[in-house]
C-alpha positions in Angstrom: 90.6 -35.8 225.4 91.3 -36.0 221.6 91.8 -32.8 219.7 90.6 -33.6 216.2 91.1 -29.9 215.2 94.1 -28.1 216.5 93.4 -25.2 218.9 94.2 -21.7 217.6 95.8 -20.4 220.8 97.2 -21.7 224.1 94.1 -20.6 226.0 91.9 -22.9 223.8 94.4 -25.7 224.3 94.4 -25.4 228.1 90.6 -25.1 228.2 90.1 -28.3 226.2 92.7 -30.2 227.9 91.3 -29.3 231.3 88.4 -31.6 230.7 90.7 -34.6 231.0 90.9 -34.4 234.7 88.3 -33.5 237.4 88.5 -33.6 241.2 92.2 -34.3 241.3 92.1 -37.1 238.7 94.6 -37.1 235.8 93.9 -37.7 232.1 95.5 -37.8 228.7 95.2 -35.1 226.0 95.9 -36.3 222.5 96.5 -34.0 219.5 96.2 -35.3 215.9 98.7 -33.3 214.0 99.2 -33.4 210.3 102.8 -33.3 209.3 102.6 -29.8 207.6 101.2 -28.4 210.8 103.9 -29.7 213.1 105.9 -26.5 213.3 102.7 -24.5 214.2 101.8 -27.1 216.9 105.3 -26.9 218.4 105.0 -23.1 218.8 101.5 -23.6 220.3 102.9 -26.1 222.9 105.9 -23.9 223.6 103.6 -20.8 224.3 101.4 -23.0 226.6 104.6 -24.3 228.4 103.7 -27.9 227.8 106.1 -30.7 227.1 104.5 -33.2 224.7 105.5 -36.7 223.7 105.5 -37.2 220.0 104.8 -40.6 218.4 103.7 -42.1 215.2 99.9 -42.8 214.7 98.8 -46.4 215.3 98.4 -48.6 212.3 95.2 -50.4 211.3 96.7 -53.7 212.7 97.5 -52.0 216.0 93.9 -50.8 216.3 92.5 -54.2 215.6 94.8 -55.8 218.1 93.7 -53.3 220.8 90.0 -54.0 220.0 90.6 -57.7 220.4 92.3 -57.2 223.8 89.4 -55.0 224.9 86.9 -57.7 223.8 88.7 -60.5 225.6 88.9 -58.4 228.8 85.3 -57.3 228.7 83.5 -57.9 232.1 80.5 -59.3 230.3 82.4 -62.5 229.7 83.0 -63.1 233.4 79.5 -62.3 234.6 77.6 -65.3 236.0 74.8 -66.7 233.8 71.3 -65.9 235.0 68.2 -68.2 234.8 66.6 -66.0 232.2 69.6 -66.4 229.9 69.8 -70.2 230.1 66.8 -70.7 227.8 68.3 -68.6 224.9 71.7 -70.2 225.5 70.2 -73.7 225.0 68.4 -72.6 221.9 71.6 -71.2 220.4 73.6 -74.4 221.1 70.9 -76.5 219.5 70.9 -74.5 216.3 74.5 -73.4 215.9 77.9 -74.7 217.0 80.2 -72.9 219.4 82.4 -71.4 216.8 79.5 -69.8 214.9 78.1 -68.3 218.1 81.5 -66.9 219.1 81.9 -65.4 215.6 78.5 -63.8 215.8 79.4 -62.3 219.2 82.6 -60.8 217.8 80.7 -59.3 214.8 78.1 -57.8 217.0 80.8 -56.3 219.2 82.6 -54.7 216.2 79.4 -53.6 214.4 79.2 -50.2 216.0 82.9 -49.4 215.6 84.4 -47.7 212.6 86.9 -49.6 210.4 90.5 -48.6 211.2 92.6 -47.0 208.4 96.3 -46.6 207.8 97.5 -43.0 208.0 100.2 -41.6 205.8 103.5 -41.7 207.6 105.9 -38.7 207.8 108.1 -38.4 204.8 111.5 -40.0 204.9 113.2 -36.7 204.1 112.1 -35.2 207.5 115.1 -36.2 209.6 114.8 -33.3 212.0 111.2 -32.0 212.1 112.0 -29.4 214.8 114.4 -27.5 212.4 114.0 -28.6 208.8 117.0 -28.2 206.5 116.8 -25.4 204.0 115.3 -26.3 200.7 118.1 -27.3 198.2 118.4 -25.5 195.0 118.8 -28.8 193.1 119.1 -32.6 193.6 122.3 -34.5 193.4 120.4 -37.3 191.7 117.0 -36.8 190.2 114.4 -38.7 188.2 111.7 -37.5 185.9 108.0 -38.5 185.5 105.5 -37.5 182.8 101.9 -36.6 183.6 99.2 -36.9 180.9 98.1 -33.3 181.4 99.3 -30.1 179.8 98.4 -26.6 178.7 95.4 -27.9 176.8 93.9 -29.1 180.1 94.9 -25.8 181.9 97.7 -27.4 183.9 99.3 -25.1 186.5 101.9 -25.8 189.2 99.6 -24.5 192.0 97.3 -27.5 191.7 99.8 -30.0 190.2 102.2 -29.9 193.2 99.5 -30.7 195.9 98.1 -33.5 193.7 101.5 -35.1 193.3 102.3 -34.8 197.0 99.0 -36.4 198.0 99.1 -39.2 195.5 102.8 -40.0 195.9 103.2 -39.5 199.6 106.0 -36.9 199.2 106.4 -33.2 200.1 106.9 -30.2 197.8 110.6 -30.2 198.9 111.0 -33.4 196.8 109.8 -31.7 193.7 112.1 -29.9 191.4 111.6 -28.4 188.0 108.2 -28.6 186.3 108.0 -28.2 182.5 104.4 -28.0 181.1 103.9 -28.7 177.5 100.8 -28.8 175.3 99.6 -32.3 176.2 102.0 -33.6 178.9 103.9 -32.2 181.9 107.4 -33.3 183.0 108.2 -33.2 186.7 111.6 -33.6 188.3 111.6 -35.6 191.6 114.3 -36.4 194.1 115.8 -39.8 193.3 115.7 -40.8 197.0 111.8 -40.7 197.0 111.0 -41.9 193.5 110.5 -45.6 194.5 108.2 -44.7 197.4 106.3 -42.3 195.2 105.7 -45.1 192.6 104.6 -47.6 195.2 101.9 -45.1 196.5 100.3 -44.9 193.1 98.0 -47.4 191.5 99.2 -50.3 189.4 98.6 -48.2 186.2 100.1 -45.1 187.8 96.8 -43.2 187.9 96.8 -40.1 190.0 93.4 -38.7 189.1 90.5 -39.7 186.9 92.2 -38.6 183.6 95.8 -38.1 184.8 98.4 -40.9 184.7 102.1 -40.7 185.9 104.7 -42.5 183.8 108.4 -42.7 184.7 110.8 -41.5 182.1 113.8 -43.3 180.8 117.2 -42.4 182.2 118.5 -41.5 178.7 115.5 -39.2 178.0 115.2 -35.7 179.5 112.8 -32.9 178.5 114.3 -30.3 176.3 115.4 -27.2 178.1 113.7 -24.5 176.1 115.3 -21.1 176.5 113.1 -18.1 176.6 113.3 -16.2 173.3 115.2 -12.9 173.6 113.3 -9.8 173.1 114.4 -8.0 169.9 116.4 -4.9 170.5 114.7 -1.6 169.9 116.0 0.4 167.0 117.5 3.7 167.9 115.1 6.5 167.8 115.9 9.2 165.3 116.9 12.5 166.7 114.1 15.0 166.9 114.7 17.9 164.6 115.5 21.1 166.3 113.0 23.9 166.3 113.7 27.0 164.4 115.0 29.8 166.5 112.1 32.0 167.7 112.4 35.6 168.6 112.6 36.3 172.3 109.4 37.2 173.9 109.1 40.7 175.3 109.3 41.1 179.0 106.2 42.2 180.8 107.9 45.4 181.7 108.4 46.2 178.0 104.8 45.6 177.0 102.5 48.6 176.8 100.2 48.9 179.7 96.6 47.8 179.2 94.0 50.7 179.5 91.8 50.6 182.5 88.0 50.2 182.5 87.2 53.9 182.5 89.5 54.5 179.6 88.1 51.6 177.6 84.5 53.0 178.2 85.6 56.5 177.0 87.2 55.0 173.9 84.0 53.0 173.2 81.9 56.1 173.6 84.0 58.0 171.0 83.6 55.1 168.6 79.8 55.1 169.0 79.8 51.6 170.6 77.1 51.2 173.3 78.2 50.2 176.8 78.4 46.5 177.6 75.0 44.9 178.4 72.9 47.7 176.8 71.5 47.9 173.2 70.4 51.1 171.5 67.0 51.6 170.1 66.4 49.7 166.9 69.4 47.5 167.7 69.5 43.7 167.9 66.8 42.2 170.1 67.9 40.4 173.2 68.6 36.8 172.9 66.2 34.1 174.1 62.6 33.3 173.3 60.1 36.1 173.5 57.8 36.1 176.5 54.4 35.5 174.9 51.3 35.8 176.9 49.5 32.5 177.3 46.1 32.5 175.6 43.3 31.4 177.9 40.9 28.7 177.0 37.6 29.7 175.3 34.5 27.4 175.2 33.7 28.6 171.7 36.9 27.0 170.5 
């Protein structure tokens, strides 16, 4: 059983791996684990109480060698020849030699199989994958490379770092300072991995379609631009003090406000009508007059 995708929990791992053996038979469960997912896979195996054997993936040459052994040990080569097959065998030997027939047989055998590929090996800096060392604050010896991309091409570290790791076969732990300029970007790498990083690139150092990596000279280093300091604020002038105001009277010192009945009596003495009422000949009430709607007349 080969797990192309890692299970998300121990129950899924045990359920898949249970298909490797039936009726008392034993099988092998293989997990294809990318290097960045190794820690998560170790926790998954620990929770499932499984002791796994870790190994490097087979190379393309190992796969071809295994296919060749499987071809030579195939039972079809040892089966007896039947009378129906002798006619086609004689026709093949008359038209082609033995080497050509054997080559055609091998090609037909490999025709339905995918071509093997070499996988990226674990980085050399991973000495103890079970407990990685803390990320260093700096490198004892570093080297700089220049990328043909900058602010004009909207360069950002969030997509520059994965691109460099994938193209150079390194991890983000091997990348130090990144200085982005208008047209180029300078990247600091650990000197221990600079040679392997260059060998992973193409002959012209091309990383992407329009991005090329060029090593910098040892006597050249990007300028360390300091952030401009913010100008100090001028001292605010003191706010002028307000003129002294007289103290407000306390509520107890204020005269009491007359009640409603007293106010109505005062208004009556002054000849002021009560609130909400208008005397005869006074101001008409506000609002549009209520006009009676004129009916429709055929003579109109």
